[in-house]
N, C-alpha and C positions, 0 to 999 in steps of 0.2 A: 885023463884021470887026474893029472897034476893040477889042471885048472879047477876042477871040482874041490880038490883038497885045499887049495889056497882059499877059495871062496868060503869053505866051511870054517877054515881057521879064522878068517877075518870076521865072520859072524860070531864066532865063539869068543873072540878076544874082546872083553869088556874091561875097561879100566877098573882096578881094584876098589877105589873109593866108591864108585857107583854101585858095584856089586854089594859092598857092605851096607851102603845106605839103603838099598832095596831090601836086603835081609833084615836090617834093623826096622825099617818101616813096617814090613809085613809082621815081624815078630812083635813090635810095639803095638800094632793094631790088634793082634791076636790077644796080647795081654790086656789091653784096654777092654776088649770085648768080654774077656773072662771076668775082669774086675766088675764091670757093669752087671753082668749076669749074677755074680755073687752078691752084689748089693741088692739087686731086685729080689733075689731069693731070701736074703736076710730080712728084707722089709715086707715080706709077704704078710698080708693082713688076714689070711685065711685061718689063722690060729684063733680058737674060740676062747682064749684066756682073756678075762675082763681086764680092762685098763684101770689101774689104781689111780683115783683122783685124790688130790690133797683134801684133807678134811676141811669143811667149811668153817669160817671164822664164826665168832658169836653173831647172833642175829642183830641186825641194825636196830637202833632204838627210835621209837616214834617221838620221843621227847628227851631233851638233854639240858643240863644246867652248866653254864660257863661261870666259874667263880673267878673274880679278879682280886688277887691279894698281892701286896707288895710289887705292883707294876708287872704282874705276871698272869697270863690266862691259865686256867687249869687245863689239864689234858682232856681230850674229848674222845668218846667212843664213836664208832661208826653209827651214822644215823640214816633214817629213811628220807626219801624225797619229801619236802614240805614239813619236816619234823618241827615240833614246837621247841624253840630255843629260848631259855630263860637265862638272862645275864644278871648276876649278882655282883655289884661293885662294893667290895669291902674297903677300898682305899679312900683316902680323904681328898682325892682329885677326880676330875671328870675323865672318862675314857670313851672310846668308841669301838665298835666292831665293824670295820670297814673292809669290804671286799677288795682284793687286788684287781679284780675285773670291774672297771668303772660301771656304776649303775646297778650292779647286782644286789647289793645291800650296803647300807651305811646307817648304823644305829648308834645313838649316843646314850650313855648312861652316866648320870650325875653321881657325885660322891655319895656313898651310902645308900644308893637307890637300886631298884630292880626293874628290869624291862623284859618284855616277852615279844618275840617275833617268829615268823615262819622261815625255816631254812630254805635254800634254793631247791627246786625240784629236779634240776639237772644232775644226772649221775656223774660222779667223779670227785676229784679233790678241789676244794675251794679255799685257797689261802686268804687270810684276812690279817689286818693289823689295826693298831690304834693310831688314829691320825694326830693325836696329841703327843704320843710317845711312840715314835716310829720303830723303835727296837722291840716293841711288844708285837709278837706274831703268833698266829695259830692257824688252824685250817679245819674245815669240815670235810669229812670223808663220807660221801653219800652213796648208798647202794640200795638196790631193791631187796625186799624180804625174799627169802628162798622158800 
């Protein structure tokens, strides 16, 4: 009987740090599982409540006018792909409307003149500048009609 008691004691003796680590690991896994379950429950999409979408902005314009006054482009509204762009140069010097993306558009407008061209058809933001006055900058914001 003494032999069995000694054997039982040796199996039961586990160093304290290992016992704690085991308890912590099991406890930590249980808490992680509970947290994941709570997250899944909170994100359940079975609720029939409609999702509120932000209100749409103003409809994009099929035509726009850029006015150049005192070495400054006027602000532009959102436009449609291929919108008609009119550029009115009120300054006494030549300007351009040149895309930052080479080859997309590069239009020159003489002092006191007006030109018209088609905006890019690619959706997105298209920055431009004046190649004669590099500090002059603007951009086209192009989106589809809704």
